[in-house]
TORPA-4810 file (N, C-alpha, C, O; in nm, 3 decimals):
<nodes>
NODE_1_-0.864_3.233_2.167_-0.964_3.312_2.097_-0.939_3.308_1.946_-1.033_3.295_1.867_X
NODE_2_-0.811_3.320_1.907_-0.779_3.316_1.764_-0.815_3.181_1.705_-0.862_3.173_1.591_X
NODE_3_-0.794_3.072_1.783_-0.827_2.939_1.733_-0.977_2.923_1.712_-1.020_2.859_1.616_X
NODE_4_-1.056_2.981_1.799_-1.201_2.972_1.785_-1.245_3.048_1.660_-1.331_3.001_1.585_X
NODE_5_-1.186_3.165_1.636_-1.219_3.242_1.516_-1.178_3.164_1.392_-1.253_3.159_1.294_X
NODE_6_-1.059_3.104_1.394_-1.012_3.025_1.280_-1.103_2.906_1.257_-1.133_2.871_1.143_X
NODE_7_-1.148_2.844_1.365_-1.239_2.731_1.355_-1.372_2.774_1.295_-1.427_2.705_1.208_X
NODE_8_-1.424_2.886_1.339_-1.550_2.937_1.285_-1.536_2.969_1.136_-1.627_2.942_1.058_X
NODE_9_-1.424_3.027_1.098_-1.401_3.059_0.957_-1.391_2.932_0.875_-1.445_2.925_0.765_X
NODE_10_-1.321_2.831_0.928_-1.309_2.703_0.856_-1.445_2.638_0.836_-1.474_2.585_0.729_X
NODE_11_-1.529_2.642_0.939_-1.663_2.588_0.927_-1.744_2.662_0.820_-1.814_2.601_0.740_X
NODE_12_-1.732_2.792_0.822_-1.805_2.874_0.726_-1.760_2.845_0.584_-1.843_2.825_0.495_X
NODE_13_-1.630_2.843_0.561_-1.577_2.816_0.427_-1.612_2.675_0.384_-1.640_2.650_0.267_X
NODE_14_-1.611_2.582_0.479_-1.636_2.443_0.447_-1.768_2.414_0.380_-1.777_2.324_0.296_X
NODE_15_-1.870_2.490_0.414_-1.999_2.461_0.352_-2.063_2.580_0.281_-2.166_2.563_0.215_X
NODE_16_-2.009_2.700_0.292_-2.068_2.816_0.227_-2.064_2.807_0.075_-2.161_2.839_0.008_X
NODE_17_-1.950_2.763_0.022_-1.940_2.758_-0.124_-2.042_2.662_-0.182_-2.102_2.689_-0.286_X
NODE_18_-2.062_2.549_-0.115_-2.161_2.454_-0.162_-2.301_2.510_-0.146_-2.383_2.497_-0.236_X
NODE_19_-2.330_2.571_-0.033_-2.464_2.626_-0.008_-2.496_2.741_-0.103_-2.610_2.757_-0.144_X
NODE_20_-2.396_2.820_-0.137_-2.416_2.933_-0.228_-2.467_2.883_-0.363_-2.553_2.946_-0.425_X
NODE_21_-2.413_2.772_-0.408_-2.453_2.717_-0.537_-2.590_2.651_-0.530_-2.647_2.618_-0.634_X
NODE_22_-2.642_2.631_-0.412_-2.768_2.557_-0.394_-2.887_2.649_-0.369_-2.985_2.605_-0.308_X
NODE_23_-2.884_2.772_-0.414_-2.987_2.868_-0.377_-3.127_2.828_-0.419_-3.224_2.871_-0.357_X
NODE_24_-3.141_2.747_-0.524_-3.276_2.711_-0.567_-3.318_2.576_-0.512_-3.406_2.513_-0.570_X
NODE_25_-3.259_2.532_-0.405_-3.301_2.407_-0.342_-3.181_2.328_-0.292_-3.068_2.375_-0.298_X
NODE_26_-3.208_2.208_-0.244_-3.103_2.123_-0.189_-3.005_2.084_-0.298_-2.885_2.073_-0.273_X
NODE_27_-3.055_2.062_-0.419_-2.969_2.034_-0.534_-2.989_2.148_-0.634_-3.100_2.170_-0.681_X
NODE_28_-2.882_2.220_-0.666_-2.891_2.332_-0.759_-2.911_2.288_-0.903_-2.895_2.170_-0.935_X
NODE_29_-2.947_2.382_-0.991_-2.972_2.352_-1.132_-2.852_2.288_-1.200_-2.867_2.191_-1.273_X
NODE_30_-2.734_2.343_-1.177_-2.613_2.290_-1.240_-2.591_2.145_-1.198_-2.561_2.059_-1.281_X
NODE_31_-2.605_2.119_-1.069_-2.583_1.984_-1.020_-2.691_1.888_-1.068_-2.663_1.771_-1.094_X
NODE_32_-2.814_1.935_-1.081_-2.921_1.849_-1.133_-2.884_1.797_-1.272_-2.907_1.679_-1.302_X
NODE_33_-2.828_1.883_-1.357_-2.790_1.841_-1.492_-2.677_1.740_-1.486_-2.678_1.642_-1.560_X
NODE_34_-2.579_1.763_-1.400_-2.467_1.669_-1.386_-2.520_1.533_-1.343_-2.479_1.431_-1.397_X
NODE_35_-2.609_1.532_-1.245_-2.663_1.407_-1.196_-2.750_1.339_-1.302_-2.750_1.216_-1.312_X
NODE_36_-2.822_1.417_-1.382_-2.904_1.360_-1.489_-2.814_1.296_-1.595_-2.848_1.190_-1.648_X
NODE_37_-2.702_1.359_-1.625_-2.609_1.306_-1.725_-2.539_1.179_-1.675_-2.492_1.099_-1.755_X
NODE_38_-2.532_1.163_-1.545_-2.461_1.049_-1.486_-2.554_0.931_-1.459_-2.524_0.847_-1.375_X
NODE_39_-2.665_0.924_-1.530_-2.766_0.820_-1.511_-2.700_0.682_-1.501_-2.628_0.640_-1.592_X
NODE_40_-2.723_0.612_-1.390_-2.669_0.478_-1.370_-2.526_0.477_-1.319_-2.480_0.376_-1.266_X
NODE_41_-2.454_0.587_-1.334_-2.317_0.596_-1.285_-2.314_0.668_-1.151_-2.409_0.737_-1.114_X
NODE_42_-2.206_0.649_-1.080_-2.191_0.720_-0.952_-2.116_0.851_-0.974_-2.027_0.860_-1.059_X
NODE_43_-2.153_0.951_-0.897_-2.090_1.081_-0.897_-2.042_1.110_-0.755_-2.112_1.079_-0.659_X
NODE_44_-1.923_1.170_-0.742_-1.871_1.203_-0.611_-1.944_1.328_-0.560_-1.944_1.432_-0.626_X
NODE_45_-2.005_1.318_-0.442_-2.084_1.427_-0.388_-2.046_1.460_-0.244_-1.991_1.377_-0.172_X
NODE_46_-2.078_1.583_-0.205_-2.069_1.627_-0.066_-2.210_1.646_-0.015_-2.294_1.705_-0.081_X
NODE_47_-2.234_1.594_0.104_-2.364_1.605_0.169_-2.344_1.693_0.293_-2.281_1.652_0.390_X
NODE_48_-2.399_1.813_0.288_-2.386_1.906_0.400_-2.507_1.888_0.491_-2.622_1.897_0.446_X
NODE_49_-2.481_1.862_0.617_-2.591_1.842_0.710_-2.646_1.974_0.762_-2.573_2.072_0.773_X
NODE_50_-2.775_1.975_0.794_-2.839_2.098_0.843_-2.781_2.143_0.976_-2.755_2.261_0.996_X
NODE_51_-2.760_2.049_1.064_-2.709_2.088_1.196_-2.558_2.111_1.187_-2.483_2.028_1.136_X
NODE_52_-2.517_2.224_1.239_-2.377_2.262_1.241_-2.339_2.299_1.384_-2.422_2.349_1.460_X
NODE_53_-2.215_2.274_1.418_-2.167_2.303_1.553_-2.180_2.453_1.582_-2.158_2.537_1.494_X
NODE_54_-2.215_2.485_1.704_-2.229_2.624_1.744_-2.097_2.675_1.801_-2.049_2.623_1.902_X
NODE_55_-2.036_2.776_1.737_-1.910_2.830_1.787_-1.918_2.876_1.933_-1.820_2.864_2.007_X
NODE_56_-2.033_2.928_1.976_-2.048_2.975_2.115_-2.033_2.859_2.214_-1.975_2.875_2.321_X
NODE_57_-2.087_2.743_2.177_-2.076_2.626_2.264_-1.930_2.581_2.274_-1.881_2.548_2.382_X
NODE_58_-1.861_2.580_2.160_-1.721_2.539_2.160_-1.638_2.639_2.240_-1.548_2.601_2.315_X
NODE_59_-1.668_2.766_2.223_-1.597_2.871_2.298_-1.616_2.851_2.447_-1.522_2.864_2.525_X
NODE_60_-1.739_2.820_2.488_-1.767_2.798_2.630_-1.690_2.677_2.683_-1.640_2.680_2.795_X
NODE_61_-1.681_2.573_2.602_-1.610_2.451_2.644_-1.460_2.472_2.654_-1.393_2.406_2.733_X
NODE_62_-1.408_2.563_2.573_-1.263_2.586_2.572_-1.220_2.701_2.663_-1.101_2.730_2.673_X
NODE_63_-1.315_2.766_2.727_-1.285_2.884_2.809_-1.185_2.856_2.922_-1.108_2.944_2.959_X
NODE_64_-1.186_2.737_2.976_-1.099_2.704_3.088_-0.962_2.652_3.044_-0.875_2.628_3.128_X
NODE_65_-0.942_2.634_2.916_-0.815_2.581_2.867_-0.704_2.683_2.885_-0.720_2.801_2.851_X
NODE_66_-0.593_2.637_2.939_-0.482_2.727_2.970_-0.381_2.737_2.856_-0.317_2.841_2.840_X
NODE_67_-0.365_2.630_2.778_-0.269_2.636_2.668_-0.335_2.599_2.536_-0.446_2.546_2.532_X
NODE_68_-0.264_2.627_2.429_-0.319_2.606_2.294_-0.345_2.459_2.265_-0.443_2.425_2.198_X
NODE_69_-0.260_2.372_2.313_-0.277_2.228_2.287_-0.407_2.177_2.350_-0.482_2.103_2.286_X
NODE_70_-0.432_2.216_2.472_-0.555_2.173_2.540_-0.677_2.234_2.472_-0.779_2.166_2.455_X
NODE_71_-0.668_2.360_2.434_-0.778_2.427_2.366_-0.811_2.354_2.236_-0.928_2.329_2.205_X
NODE_72_-0.707_2.320_2.161_-0.728_2.249_2.034_-0.792_2.112_2.058_-0.884_2.073_1.986_X
NODE_73_-0.743_2.039_2.156_-0.798_1.906_2.186_-0.946_1.914_2.221_-1.026_1.833_2.174_X
NODE_74_-0.982_2.010_2.303_-1.122_2.025_2.344_-1.208_2.063_2.223_-1.315_2.005_2.201_X
NODE_75_-1.163_2.161_2.144_-1.240_2.206_2.028_-1.257_2.095_1.926_-1.367_2.074_1.876_X
NODE_76_-1.151_2.024_1.896_-1.157_1.913_1.800_-1.249_1.803_1.854_-1.329_1.747_1.780_X
NODE_77_-1.236_1.772_1.982_-1.322_1.671_2.044_-1.469_1.707_2.034_-1.553_1.622_2.004_X
NODE_78_-1.500_1.834_2.059_-1.639_1.881_2.049_-1.692_1.866_1.906_-1.803_1.817_1.886_X
NODE_79_-1.612_1.907_1.809_-1.655_1.897_1.669_-1.674_1.752_1.625_-1.771_1.720_1.557_X
NODE_80_-1.582_1.666_1.665_-1.593_1.524_1.628_-1.716_1.461_1.691_-1.788_1.385_1.626_X
NODE_81_-1.740_1.492_1.818_-1.857_1.436_1.887_-1.986_1.488_1.823_-2.080_1.411_1.801_X
NODE_82_-1.991_1.617_1.794_-2.110_1.675_1.733_-2.139_1.609_1.598_-2.252_1.569_1.571_X
NODE_83_-2.037_1.597_1.515_-2.054_1.538_1.383_-2.095_1.391_1.392_-2.185_1.346_1.321_X
NODE_84_-2.030_1.318_1.480_-2.064_1.176_1.496_-2.211_1.158_1.533_-2.279_1.070_1.481_X
NODE_85_-2.258_1.242_1.623_-2.398_1.232_1.666_-2.496_1.275_1.557_-2.600_1.212_1.539_X
NODE_86_-2.464_1.382_1.485_-2.559_1.435_1.387_-2.555_1.362_1.252_-2.650_1.372_1.174_X
NODE_87_-2.448_1.288_1.224_-2.437_1.218_1.097_-2.495_1.076_1.100_-2.502_1.010_0.996_X
NODE_88_-2.536_1.030_1.215_-2.578_0.890_1.233_-2.686_0.847_1.135_-2.670_0.744_1.069_X
NODE_89_-2.795_0.921_1.123_-2.907_0.879_1.039_-2.868_0.874_0.891_-2.904_0.779_0.820_X
NODE_90_-2.795_0.973_0.845_-2.754_0.976_0.704_-2.655_0.863_0.677_-2.663_0.797_0.574_X
NODE_91_-2.561_0.841_0.768_-2.464_0.732_0.751_-2.531_0.596_0.749_-2.494_0.509_0.670_X
NODE_92_-2.629_0.577_0.836_-2.702_0.449_0.836_-2.769_0.426_0.701_-2.766_0.315_0.648_X
NODE_93_-2.829_0.530_0.646_-2.893_0.519_0.514_-2.789_0.486_0.407_-2.810_0.395_0.326_X
NODE_94_-2.678_0.558_0.406_-2.574_0.536_0.305_-2.516_0.395_0.315_-2.493_0.330_0.213_X
NODE_95_-2.492_0.348_0.436_-2.438_0.213_0.454_-2.538_0.107_0.408_-2.499_0.003_0.356_X
NODE_96_-2.667_0.133_0.428_-2.770_0.039_0.385_-2.773_0.028_0.232_-2.780_-0.083_0.178_X
NODE_97_-2.769_0.141_0.162_-2.775_0.136_0.015_-2.639_0.099_-0.046_-2.632_0.061_-0.163_X
NODE_98_-2.533_0.110_0.032_-2.400_0.069_-0.017_-2.396_-0.082_-0.039_-2.322_-0.130_-0.125_X
NODE_99_-2.475_-0.156_0.037_-2.482_-0.301_0.021_-2.527_-0.337_-0.121_-2.483_-0.437_-0.177_X
NODE_100_-2.616_-0.256_-0.179_-2.666_-0.280_-0.315_-2.575_-0.218_-0.421_-2.606_-0.226_-0.540_X
NODE_101_-2.464_-0.157_-0.381_-2.370_-0.098_-0.475_-2.409_0.039_-0.527_-2.353_0.085_-0.626_X
NODE_102_-2.504_0.104_-0.462_-2.550_0.236_-0.506_-2.465_0.349_-0.450_-2.472_0.463_-0.498_X
NODE_103_-2.386_0.319_-0.349_-2.299_0.417_-0.284_-2.166_0.349_-0.253_-2.162_0.231_-0.220_X
NODE_104_-2.058_0.426_-0.264_-1.926_0.375_-0.225_-1.840_0.491_-0.175_-1.878_0.607_-0.186_X
NODE_105_-1.726_0.458_-0.120_-1.629_0.557_-0.073_-1.689_0.660_0.023_-1.669_0.780_0.006_X
NODE_106_-1.761_0.613_0.123_-1.823_0.702_0.221_-1.714_0.755_0.316_-1.634_0.679_0.370_X
NODE_107_-1.714_0.887_0.335_-1.614_0.949_0.422_-1.680_1.063_0.502_-1.752_1.146_0.446_X
NODE_108_-1.653_1.065_0.633_-1.709_1.167_0.721_-1.607_1.277_0.746_-1.488_1.251_0.762_X
NODE_109_-1.655_1.400_0.749_-1.569_1.516_0.772_-1.629_1.596_0.888_-1.734_1.659_0.874_X
NODE_110_-1.560_1.594_1.000_-1.613_1.652_1.123_-1.598_1.803_1.130_-1.675_1.868_1.201_X
NODE_111_-1.504_1.862_1.059_-1.480_2.006_1.076_-1.595_2.090_1.023_-1.621_2.198_1.074_X
NODE_112_-1.664_2.040_0.919_-1.776_2.116_0.863_-1.905_2.035_0.862_-2.004_2.076_0.802_X
NODE_113_-1.905_1.920_0.929_-2.021_1.830_0.935_-2.073_1.796_0.795_-2.187_1.824_0.760_X
NODE_114_-1.985_1.736_0.718_-2.011_1.698_0.579_-1.975_1.551_0.561_-1.881_1.501_0.624_X
NODE_115_-2.051_1.483_0.476_-2.020_1.345_0.437_-1.997_1.347_0.287_-2.074_1.408_0.213_X
NODE_116_-1.892_1.281_0.241_-1.870_1.267_0.098_-1.883_1.120_0.061_-1.857_1.031_0.142_X
NODE_117_-1.924_1.097_-0.064_-1.935_0.960_-0.113_-1.954_0.962_-0.264_-1.976_1.068_-0.323_X
NODE_118_-1.945_0.846_-0.324_-1.981_0.828_-0.464_-2.122_0.769_-0.463_-2.144_0.665_-0.402_X
NODE_119_-2.216_0.835_-0.530_-2.355_0.792_-0.525_-2.422_0.803_-0.661_-2.382_0.885_-0.744_X
NODE_120_-2.524_0.720_-0.683_-2.603_0.728_-0.806_-2.701_0.844_-0.798_-2.724_0.900_-0.691_X
NODE_121_-2.757_0.878_-0.912_-2.854_0.988_-0.920_-2.972_0.963_-0.825_-3.019_1.056_-0.759_X
NODE_122_-3.019_0.840_-0.820_-3.134_0.807_-0.735_-3.103_0.832_-0.586_-3.187_0.881_-0.511_X
NODE_123_-2.983_0.797_-0.547_-2.944_0.818_-0.407_-2.928_0.966_-0.377_-2.965_1.013_-0.270_X
NODE_124_-2.872_1.040_-0.472_-2.857_1.185_-0.454_-2.995_1.249_-0.435_-3.012_1.335_-0.348_X
NODE_125_-3.092_1.208_-0.515_-3.228_1.262_-0.502_-3.289_1.223_-0.368_-3.359_1.304_-0.306_X
NODE_126_-3.264_1.101_-0.323_-3.315_1.058_-0.193_-3.250_1.139_-0.080_-3.317_1.178_0.016_X
NODE_127_-3.121_1.164_-0.092_-3.051_1.243_0.009_-3.105_1.387_0.014_-3.114_1.447_0.121_X
NODE_128_-3.141_1.440_-0.102_-3.193_1.577_-0.108_-3.323_1.592_-0.029_-3.354_1.701_0.019_X
NODE_129_-3.397_1.483_-0.015_-3.522_1.491_0.061_-3.505_1.443_0.206_-3.602_1.439_0.282_X
NODE_130_-3.385_1.406_0.244_-3.360_1.360_0.382_-3.373_1.479_0.477_-3.319_1.586_0.448_X
NODE_131_-3.442_1.462_0.588_-3.464_1.575_0.679_-3.337_1.634_0.743_-3.340_1.748_0.789_X
NODE_132_-3.228_1.559_0.746_-3.105_1.608_0.808_-3.011_1.676_0.709_-2.907_1.729_0.750_X
NODE_133_-3.046_1.677_0.580_-2.955_1.726_0.476_-2.990_1.869_0.434_-3.104_1.900_0.402_X
NODE_134_-2.889_1.956_0.436_-2.903_2.094_0.392_-2.879_2.107_0.242_-2.955_2.173_0.172_X
NODE_135_-2.772_2.043_0.193_-2.735_2.056_0.052_-2.658_1.933_0.005_-2.589_1.868_0.083_X
NODE_136_-2.673_1.903_-0.124_-2.597_1.796_-0.188_-2.537_1.856_-0.315_-2.609_1.914_-0.397_X
NODE_137_-2.407_1.842_-0.330_-2.341_1.898_-0.448_-2.231_1.808_-0.497_-2.174_1.730_-0.422_X
NODE_138_-2.202_1.820_-0.625_-2.097_1.739_-0.686_-1.959_1.791_-0.647_-1.935_1.912_-0.643_X
NODE_139_-1.870_1.699_-0.617_-1.730_1.733_-0.595_-1.658_1.720_-0.728_-1.677_1.623_-0.801_X
NODE_140_-1.579_1.818_-0.759_-1.501_1.808_-0.882_-1.370_1.882_-0.863_-1.358_1.972_-0.780_X
NODE_141_-1.272_1.841_-0.941_-1.141_1.903_-0.932_-1.145_2.038_-1.001_-1.196_2.050_-1.113_X
NODE_142_-1.092_2.138_-0.934_-1.089_2.273_-0.988_-0.945_2.323_-0.985_-0.878_2.314_-0.883_X
NODE_143_-0.900_2.375_-1.098_-0.765_2.430_-1.102_-0.774_2.578_-1.064_-0.835_2.658_-1.134_X
NODE_144_-0.714_2.612_-0.951_-0.722_2.747_-0.899_-0.627_2.841_-0.972_-0.662_2.955_-1.002_X
NODE_145_-0.507_2.792_-1.000_-0.407_2.873_-1.069_-0.384_2.811_-1.206_-0.342_2.696_-1.217_X
NODE_146_-0.411_2.886_-1.310_-0.393_2.834_-1.446_-0.246_2.808_-1.473_-0.159_2.888_-1.439_X
NODE_147_-0.221_2.696_-1.535_-0.085_2.661_-1.572_-0.001_2.611_-1.456_0.119_2.588_-1.473_X
NODE_148_-0.061_2.593_-1.340_0.015_2.550_-1.223_0.076_2.412_-1.244_0.194_2.392_-1.214_X
NODE_149_-0.002_2.316_-1.297_0.049_2.182_-1.320_0.167_2.185_-1.416_0.267_2.116_-1.394_X
NODE_150_0.158_2.264_-1.521_0.267_2.272_-1.619_0.392_2.333_-1.556_0.504_2.289_-1.584_X
NODE_151_0.375_2.434_-1.472_0.489_2.498_-1.405_0.557_2.402_-1.309_0.680_2.399_-1.301_X
NODE_152_0.478_2.324_-1.235_0.534_2.228_-1.141_0.608_2.120_-1.217_0.717_2.079_-1.176_X
NODE_153_0.550_2.072_-1.328_0.616_1.968_-1.408_0.748_2.019_-1.465_0.846_1.946_-1.467_X
NODE_154_0.752_2.142_-1.510_0.872_2.201_-1.568_0.981_2.213_-1.461_1.098_2.190_-1.490_X
NODE_155_0.944_2.248_-1.340_1.043_2.263_-1.232_1.097_2.128_-1.190_1.212_2.118_-1.148_X
NODE_156_1.017_2.024_-1.200_1.058_1.890_-1.159_1.165_1.832_-1.254_1.243_1.746_-1.215_X
NODE_157_1.167_1.881_-1.378_1.262_1.828_-1.476_1.395_1.887_-1.459_1.487_1.854_-1.534_X
</nodes>
């Protein structure tokens, strides 16, 4: 039961932050400006799919599991299968435009049903209108703790 709750929380965290920033559409105002500034260049993006795994279905599938290892295997298997099935159309599109060099570094993430890649502005706009896509947002490095890098470097010396 705890694993299912942890899984549901991970799914929620995985795409909530991106969706929160997207309140005015599939691509938020901030991201629109970033993509406009990156004209002709690729930007690393996360593509959140509309369909998300249902925790109730996973819970039902894991109900007969007697130990944690089996429960984890079943839950992970369900998430991977769900993502593989629901990401097919978007992946086919990305692989098609990757041939022309408009997309690179495509990576699938099954825990939150997200695909990441480096894409041009035109591809980001096309993804925003794809029927399977909930949100598209830029990935960027964020420093959570100020001065953390400097503290780690100082300790290493």
